[in-house]
N, C-alpha and C positions, 0 to 999 in steps of 0.2 A: 311454654305453657307451665303454669304453676301446678302444684300438686292438687289443689281443689278443682281446677279446670279439668285436669286429667281424670280425676275421680268422677266428676260429673259426666264426662264423656263415656267413661266406663259404665256408669250407671245406666245411661241411655242405651248403650249397646246391650246390656243385660236385659233391660225392659223390652227392647226391640227383638232380641233373640228369643225371649219368652213369647208370649202371645199378645201382640199389639195389633188389634184389628184395623188400626189406622195405617199400618204398613201394607203396601200393595202386595208384598210377597208373603204375608202372614198366613200360616196354615189355618188359623182360626177364622179367617174372613169368609170362606164358603160356609162354614158352620153358622156364623153370625147371619149370613144371608138366608140360610134355610130356616133359622129360628125366628127371624124378624119379618118374614113375608106375611102379608095380610092373611092368607089362608092358614098358615101355621099358627099364628096368634089365635085365630078363631077356633081351630081344631084343639089346641092346647086348652083354651078356655072351656070348650064343651066337654073335653075329657076330664077336666078338673071336677066337674059336677058328678060324673059317673062314666063307666065304660060305655062305648057305643059300637054298634055295628055300622057298616058302611052306609046303608040306607038311612039309618038314624042320623048320621053325620050330615048326609046330603040334605035331609029335611031340616036339620037344626041350623045349618049354615046357608042362609039364603044367598042365591046367586053363584055358588060354586059349581063348576061343571064337574062331571064325573072324572074327566081327564085330569083336571087340576087337583081334585081331591085325592085321586090315586097318586099323583106325583108328590103331593104334600105328605101323604101318609108314608110313602116310601122313604122320603128324605128324613122325616122325623124318626122313623123306625131305624134307618141306617145310622142316624146320629145318636141313637140310644135313648131318645126321649119318650117314645111310645113302644108298646109291645103289641104284637099281632098274634092272636090265638085263634087257630082254626079248630072247629069242632066237627068231628066226623059224622055229619048228618047228611041227609039228602034234601035239598042242596046243602053244601058245606056252609056253615055259619062262621063268619070271621068277626071277632070282637077286638076292638082297639082300646087300649088303656094306657095310662101314664106309667112310666117306670119310676124308680126312685129319683132319677135324674130329672125326668119330666115333672114330677111333683115338686122338685126343688125350684124349678124355673117358673112353674105355673102361677104362683101368687104375684110374681113380678109382671108377667104378661097380663094377667087379669087386671092389675092396677093400671097398666097402660091403656087397656081397653076401656076401663071405667073412666079414666081421665079423659080420653077422647070423647066418650059419650057425654060426660059432664060439660065439656068445653066446646062442643060442636057449634052451638049458636054463635059464640064469640069468635070462633075461627072462621065461620062462614061470613060473618060481618067484616072481618079483616080481609077476606078474599074479595068481597064485593068492593070494599074501599080501594084495595090494591088495583083491581081490574079497572075501576073507574079512573084511576090516575095514570094508567098506562096508555101511551099513544097507540093508535091503531097500527097493527103490523102492516108493513108495505105490501106483502102478498095479499092480505085481505083487502086492503084499500084498492089495489090494482084489479082484483077480481070483480069489484063492483062497478067497473066502468063499462 
């Protein structure tokens, strides 16, 4: 091995030992999963507008179950992206807001959401074309007999 090959291998090891979500054993991978889930992206986008209470988030994010919203809020709170503030009232009011870290990632997530919204028709057309070119799956073909 020449010196440049050794240096390149060393550089790859350094990148891998830092946080490379492509690596199966990377500590950042579960964080990446939490941040990039569909519900997390929608929660972060909603909280970028203003703080919300649980019921407001449920109403704002169509189709999310209370269980999934609860799990998403817990994951985002655990990862330091949102804060949870309980107000001592009857009943207790809980408000969710972005932390500084959440405010840092929010514009990037919002851009992704806007991109998907903008390109939905084009993507759906690609899906229809792809599905039309695919041969029928054997299990489906056999079930029609």
